[in-house]
N, CA, C and O atoms as a GROMACS GRO file, in nm:
protein
  324
    1MET      N    1  -0.334   0.807  -1.047
    1MET     CA    2  -0.408   0.743  -0.945
    1MET      C    3  -0.517   0.842  -0.892
    1MET      O    4  -0.496   0.964  -0.887
    2ASP      N    5  -0.630   0.786  -0.856
    2ASP     CA    6  -0.742   0.866  -0.800
    2ASP      C    7  -0.697   0.918  -0.662
    2ASP      O    8  -0.640   0.843  -0.584
    3PRO      N    9  -0.722   1.043  -0.632
    3PRO     CA   10  -0.681   1.102  -0.501
    3PRO      C   11  -0.739   1.024  -0.384
    3PRO      O   12  -0.672   1.009  -0.282
    4GLN      N   13  -0.857   0.978  -0.395
    4GLN     CA   14  -0.920   0.900  -0.286
    4GLN      C   15  -0.847   0.768  -0.263
    4GLN      O   16  -0.824   0.727  -0.149
    5GLN      N   17  -0.810   0.703  -0.371
    5GLN     CA   18  -0.735   0.575  -0.362
    5GLN      C   19  -0.603   0.600  -0.296
    5GLN      O   20  -0.558   0.524  -0.211
    6GLN      N   21  -0.542   0.709  -0.338
    6GLN     CA   22  -0.402   0.744  -0.282
    6GLN      C   23  -0.411   0.772  -0.134
    6GLN      O   24  -0.327   0.728  -0.055
    7LEU      N   25  -0.520   0.848  -0.096
    7LEU     CA   26  -0.548   0.882   0.046
    7LEU      C   27  -0.572   0.744   0.126
    7LEU      O   28  -0.514   0.726   0.233
    8ASN      N   29  -0.649   0.658   0.076
    8ASN     CA   30  -0.669   0.536   0.146
    8ASN      C   31  -0.546   0.454   0.154
    8ASN      O   32  -0.522   0.395   0.260
    9LYS      N   33  -0.466   0.447   0.056
    9LYS     CA   34  -0.336   0.375   0.058
    9LYS      C   35  -0.245   0.439   0.164
    9LYS      O   36  -0.186   0.368   0.244
   10ASP      N   37  -0.234   0.570   0.166
   10ASP     CA   38  -0.150   0.642   0.261
   10ASP      C   39  -0.201   0.620   0.403
   10ASP      O   40  -0.120   0.602   0.495
   11ALA      N   41  -0.329   0.621   0.424
   11ALA     CA   42  -0.392   0.598   0.556
   11ALA      C   43  -0.357   0.459   0.606
   11ALA      O   44  -0.322   0.443   0.724
   12LYS      N   45  -0.365   0.359   0.524
   12LYS     CA   46  -0.329   0.217   0.562
   12LYS      C   47  -0.187   0.214   0.599
   12LYS      O   48  -0.152   0.153   0.699
   13LEU      N   49  -0.100   0.277   0.521
   13LEU     CA   50   0.045   0.271   0.552
   13LEU      C   51   0.078   0.347   0.690
   13LEU      O   52   0.158   0.301   0.771
   14CYS      N   53   0.010   0.463   0.707
   14CYS     CA   54   0.037   0.529   0.835
   14CYS      C   55  -0.025   0.450   0.957
   14CYS      O   56   0.032   0.453   1.066
   15THR      N   57  -0.134   0.383   0.938
   15THR     CA   58  -0.192   0.308   1.047
   15THR      C   59  -0.104   0.186   1.078
   15THR      O   60  -0.092   0.146   1.194
   16ARG      N   61  -0.043   0.127   0.977
   16ARG     CA   62   0.051   0.012   1.004
   16ARG      C   63   0.178   0.062   1.082
   16ARG      O   64   0.222  -0.003   1.177
   17TRP      N   65   0.233   0.174   1.040
   17TRP     CA   66   0.348   0.234   1.107
   17TRP      C   67   0.314   0.269   1.252
   17TRP      O   68   0.392   0.242   1.343
   18ALA      N   69   0.195   0.330   1.272
   18ALA     CA   70   0.159   0.375   1.404
   18ALA      C   71   0.147   0.246   1.499
   18ALA      O   72   0.204   0.243   1.608
   19LEU      N   73   0.074   0.148   1.452
   19LEU     CA   74   0.055   0.029   1.530
   19LEU      C   75   0.185  -0.048   1.557
   19LEU      O   76   0.204  -0.102   1.666
   20GLY      N   77   0.270  -0.050   1.460
   20GLY     CA   78   0.409  -0.119   1.469
   20GLY      C   79   0.493  -0.053   1.566
   20GLY      O   80   0.556  -0.119   1.649
   21LEU      N   81   0.499   0.079   1.559
   21LEU     CA   82   0.582   0.158   1.652
   21LEU      C   83   0.530   0.154   1.789
   21LEU      O   84   0.606   0.146   1.886
   22THR      N   85   0.394   0.160   1.802
   22THR     CA   86   0.336   0.153   1.939
   22THR      C   87   0.368   0.012   2.009
   22THR      O   88   0.406   0.002   2.125
   23PHE      N   89   0.350  -0.095   1.923
   23PHE     CA   90   0.386  -0.227   1.971
   23PHE      C   91   0.534  -0.233   2.012
   23PHE      O   92   0.568  -0.290   2.115
   24LEU      N   93   0.618  -0.176   1.933
   24LEU     CA   94   0.765  -0.177   1.963
   24LEU      C   95   0.798  -0.103   2.085
   24LEU      O   96   0.861  -0.159   2.174
   25PHE      N   97   0.758   0.026   2.095
   25PHE     CA   98   0.805   0.109   2.204
   25PHE      C   99   0.726   0.095   2.330
   25PHE      O  100   0.780   0.123   2.437
   26VAL      N  101   0.600   0.053   2.324
   26VAL     CA  102   0.522   0.043   2.447
   26VAL      C  103   0.517  -0.101   2.497
   26VAL      O  104   0.512  -0.124   2.618
   27LEU      N  105   0.518  -0.192   2.413
   27LEU     CA  106   0.506  -0.336   2.465
   27LEU      C  107   0.634  -0.421   2.457
   27LEU      O  108   0.681  -0.479   2.555
   28LEU      N  109   0.689  -0.424   2.331
   28LEU     CA  110   0.800  -0.515   2.316
   28LEU      C  111   0.927  -0.473   2.388
   28LEU      O  112   0.979  -0.553   2.465
   29PHE      N  113   0.981  -0.353   2.368
   29PHE     CA  114   1.098  -0.307   2.433
   29PHE      C  115   1.096  -0.314   2.584
   29PHE      O  116   1.184  -0.373   2.646
   30PRO      N  117   0.989  -0.250   2.645
   30PRO     CA  118   0.986  -0.256   2.797
   30PRO      C  119   0.957  -0.397   2.842
   30PRO      O  120   1.006  -0.438   2.948
   31GLY      N  121   0.879  -0.476   2.765
   31GLY     CA  122   0.852  -0.613   2.805
   31GLY      C  123   0.975  -0.707   2.807
   31GLY      O  124   0.988  -0.792   2.895
   32VAL      N  125   1.064  -0.690   2.711
   32VAL     CA  126   1.182  -0.767   2.711
   32VAL      C  127   1.272  -0.733   2.835
   32VAL      O  128   1.332  -0.821   2.895
   33MET      N  129   1.277  -0.609   2.868
   33MET     CA  130   1.361  -0.565   2.986
   33MET      C  131   1.293  -0.614   3.112
   33MET      O  132   1.362  -0.651   3.207
   34PHE      N  133   1.162  -0.617   3.115
   34PHE     CA  134   1.088  -0.669   3.233
   34PHE      C  135   1.112  -0.819   3.256
   34PHE      O  136   1.134  -0.865   3.368
   35LEU      N  137   1.106  -0.891   3.145
   35LEU     CA  138   1.124  -1.036   3.150
   35LEU      C  139   1.268  -1.082   3.182
   35LEU      O  140   1.289  -1.191   3.235
   36THR      N  141   1.369  -0.996   3.146
   36THR     CA  142   1.502  -1.037   3.173
   36THR      C  143   1.549  -0.988   3.315
   36THR      O  144   1.662  -1.014   3.357
   37GLY      N  145   1.457  -0.915   3.389
   37GLY     CA  146   1.490  -0.877   3.520
   37GLY      C  147   1.569  -0.754   3.529
   37GLY      O  148   1.632  -0.730   3.632
   38TYR      N  149   1.571  -0.672   3.425
   38TYR     CA  150   1.640  -0.544   3.419
   38TYR      C  151   1.592  -0.452   3.535
   38TYR      O  152   1.472  -0.433   3.555
   39GLN      N  153   1.688  -0.398   3.609
   39GLN     CA  154   1.651  -0.307   3.717
   39GLN      C  155   1.653  -0.158   3.665
   39GLN      O  156   1.755  -0.099   3.630
   40TYR      N  157   1.533  -0.109   3.664
   40TYR     CA  158   1.519   0.034   3.619
   40TYR      C  159   1.580   0.134   3.719
   40TYR      O  160   1.548   0.134   3.838
   41THR      N  161   1.663   0.211   3.668
   41THR     CA  162   1.730   0.314   3.756
   41THR      C  163   1.665   0.451   3.729
   41THR      O  164   1.596   0.467   3.628
   42LEU      N  165   1.686   0.548   3.815
   42LEU     CA  166   1.623   0.675   3.790
   42LEU      C  167   1.683   0.741   3.666
   42LEU      O  168   1.610   0.805   3.591
   43SER      N  169   1.816   0.727   3.641
   43SER     CA  170   1.875   0.779   3.524
   43SER      C  171   1.820   0.713   3.402
   43SER      O  172   1.801   0.784   3.303
   44PHE      N  173   1.793   0.588   3.397
   44PHE     CA  174   1.730   0.526   3.283
   44PHE      C  175   1.595   0.576   3.258
   44PHE      O  176   1.558   0.598   3.143
   45PHE      N  177   1.515   0.596   3.365
   45PHE     CA  178   1.376   0.642   3.354
   45PHE      C  179   1.381   0.784   3.299
   45PHE      O  180   1.302   0.818   3.211
   46LYS      N  181   1.472   0.867   3.348
   46LYS     CA  182   1.489   1.007   3.293
   46LYS      C  183   1.518   1.006   3.147
   46LYS      O  184   1.459   1.081   3.069
   47GLY      N  185   1.610   0.918   3.110
   47GLY     CA  186   1.649   0.911   2.973
   47GLY      C  187   1.530   0.866   2.885
   47GLY      O  188   1.507   0.924   2.779
   48TRP      N  189   1.457   0.767   2.927
   48TRP     CA  190   1.339   0.722   2.855
   48TRP      C  191   1.236   0.835   2.845
   48TRP      O  192   1.173   0.855   2.741
   49THR      N  193   1.220   0.906   2.954
   49THR     CA  194   1.122   1.026   2.945
   49THR      C  195   1.171   1.129   2.849
   49THR      O  196   1.091   1.185   2.774
   50TYR      N  197   1.302   1.159   2.848
   50TYR     CA  198   1.355   1.262   2.759
   50TYR      C  199   1.332   1.215   2.618
   50TYR      O  200   1.291   1.293   2.532
   51LEU      N  201   1.358   1.088   2.593
   51LEU     CA  202   1.338   1.032   2.457
   51LEU      C  203   1.197   1.046   2.412
   51LEU      O  204   1.173   1.086   2.298
   52ALA      N  205   1.099   1.015   2.499
   52ALA     CA  206   0.960   1.030   2.470
   52ALA      C  207   0.920   1.173   2.438
   52ALA      O  208   0.850   1.200   2.340
   53PHE      N  209   0.966   1.264   2.524
   53PHE     CA  210   0.934   1.405   2.499
   53PHE      C  211   1.003   1.456   2.367
   53PHE      O  212   0.942   1.533   2.293
   54GLY      N  213   1.124   1.414   2.339
   54GLY     CA  214   1.187   1.453   2.222
   54GLY      C  215   1.108   1.401   2.097
   54GLY      O  216   1.087   1.475   2.001
   55TRP      N  217   1.068   1.279   2.101
   55TRP     CA  218   0.983   1.211   1.999
   55TRP      C  219   0.856   1.293   1.976
   55TRP      O  220   0.818   1.320   1.862
   56LEU      N  221   0.791   1.333   2.086
   56LEU     CA  222   0.670   1.415   2.071
   56LEU      C  223   0.694   1.551   2.013
   56LEU      O  224   0.614   1.598   1.932
   57ILE      N  225   0.803   1.614   2.053
   57ILE     CA  226   0.838   1.748   1.992
   57ILE      C  227   0.861   1.738   1.847
   57ILE      O  228   0.805   1.814   1.768
   58ILE      N  229   0.950   1.636   1.806
   58ILE     CA  230   0.978   1.620   1.662
   58ILE      C  231   0.853   1.592   1.588
   58ILE      O  232   0.830   1.650   1.482
   59ALA      N  233   0.768   1.504   1.640
   59ALA     CA  234   0.636   1.470   1.570
   59ALA      C  235   0.554   1.595   1.562
   59ALA      O  236   0.498   1.620   1.455
   60GLY      N  237   0.542   1.674   1.663
   60GLY     CA  238   0.462   1.793   1.661
   60GLY      C  239   0.511   1.891   1.557
   60GLY      O  240   0.431   1.953   1.485
   61ILE      N  241   0.644   1.906   1.549
   61ILE     CA  242   0.702   1.996   1.443
   61ILE      C  243   0.670   1.948   1.304
   61ILE      O  244   0.636   2.026   1.215
   62CYS      N  245   0.682   1.816   1.287
   62CYS     CA  246   0.649   1.760   1.151
   62CYS      C  247   0.504   1.778   1.115
   62CYS      O  248   0.469   1.814   1.003
   63ILE      N  249   0.420   1.753   1.213
   63ILE     CA  250   0.275   1.764   1.187
   63ILE      C  251   0.237   1.911   1.157
   63ILE      O  252   0.144   1.937   1.081
   64ILE      N  253   0.308   2.006   1.217
   64ILE     CA  254   0.273   2.149   1.191
   64ILE      C  255   0.340   2.202   1.064
   64ILE      O  256   0.276   2.266   0.980
   65VAL      N  257   0.470   2.173   1.051
   65VAL     CA  258   0.546   2.228   0.939
   65VAL      C  259   0.520   2.160   0.807
   65VAL      O  260   0.524   2.225   0.702
   66GLY      N  261   0.492   2.029   0.807
   66GLY     CA  262   0.473   1.960   0.680
   66GLY      C  263   0.357   2.019   0.596
   66GLY      O  264   0.377   2.061   0.483
   67PRO      N  265   0.236   2.023   0.654
   67PRO     CA  266   0.125   2.074   0.575
   67PRO      C  267   0.144   2.224   0.530
   67PRO      O  268   0.099   2.267   0.423
   68VAL      N  269   0.212   2.299   0.620
   68VAL     CA  270   0.234   2.440   0.580
   68VAL      C  271   0.327   2.447   0.457
   68VAL      O  272   0.302   2.521   0.361
   69MET      N  273   0.433   2.369   0.462
   69MET     CA  274   0.528   2.363   0.350
   69MET      C  275   0.459   2.313   0.220
   69MET      O  276   0.484   2.365   0.111
   70GLU      N  277   0.374   2.214   0.235
   70GLU     CA  278   0.300   2.164   0.118
   70GLU      C  279   0.207   2.273   0.064
   70GLU      O  280   0.200   2.295  -0.057
   71PHE      N  281   0.135   2.341   0.155
   71PHE     CA  282   0.050   2.450   0.112
   71PHE      C  283   0.134   2.564   0.032
   71PHE      O  284   0.096   2.609  -0.076
   72VAL      N  285   0.244   2.602   0.092
   72VAL     CA  286   0.329   2.705   0.024
   72VAL      C  287   0.372   2.658  -0.108
   72VAL      O  288   0.361   2.735  -0.204
   73ARG      N  289   0.421   2.532  -0.123
   73ARG     CA  290   0.465   2.477  -0.251
   73ARG      C  291   0.348   2.474  -0.350
   73ARG      O  292   0.371   2.512  -0.465
   74GLU      N  293   0.227   2.435  -0.317
   74GLU     CA  294   0.119   2.428  -0.405
   74GLU      C  295   0.078   2.572  -0.452
   74GLU      O  296   0.049   2.596  -0.569
   75LYS      N  297   0.078   2.664  -0.353
   75LYS     CA  298   0.044   2.802  -0.392
   75LYS      C  299   0.153   2.860  -0.485
   75LYS      O  300   0.123   2.933  -0.580
   76LYS      N  301   0.275   2.828  -0.456
   76LYS     CA  302   0.380   2.876  -0.546
   76LYS      C  303   0.363   2.820  -0.687
   76LYS      O  304   0.372   2.894  -0.785
   77ASP      N  305   0.338   2.690  -0.695
   77ASP     CA  306   0.320   2.629  -0.824
   77ASP      C  307   0.202   2.682  -0.905
   77ASP      O  308   0.207   2.695  -1.027
   78ARG      N  309   0.093   2.713  -0.827
   78ARG     CA  310  -0.024   2.778  -0.900
   78ARG      C  311   0.002   2.914  -0.948
   78ARG      O  312  -0.047   2.957  -1.052
   79ASP      N  313   0.081   2.985  -0.868
   79ASP     CA  314   0.108   3.126  -0.916
   79ASP      C  315   0.206   3.128  -1.031
   79ASP      O  316   0.203   3.226  -1.106
   80THR      N  317   0.294   3.032  -1.052
   80THR     CA  318   0.387   3.027  -1.166
   80THR      C  319   0.324   2.984  -1.286
   80THR      O  320   0.375   3.013  -1.395
   81VAL      N  321   0.211   2.915  -1.278
   81VAL     CA  322   0.147   2.854  -1.400
   81VAL      C  323   0.064   2.955  -1.469
   81VAL      O  324   0.003   2.925  -1.572
   0.00000   0.00000   0.00000
């Protein structure tokens, strides 16, 4: 497959996932709790905040470590050939 085609395919997949997860976590989940009359407590808000920060930390680690590992693997493959 042409690298540009693969890149476009992956970009579309990532965009769908990003939009889907945004809809789920920002609109759908809190919206359902709002419509059902759920009473937000301080402990629930803290938990939701910790979950969001944990998600950001894990995403940041993946964004930083993934390309570095890919670069090291490609460099290692080039050196062995």
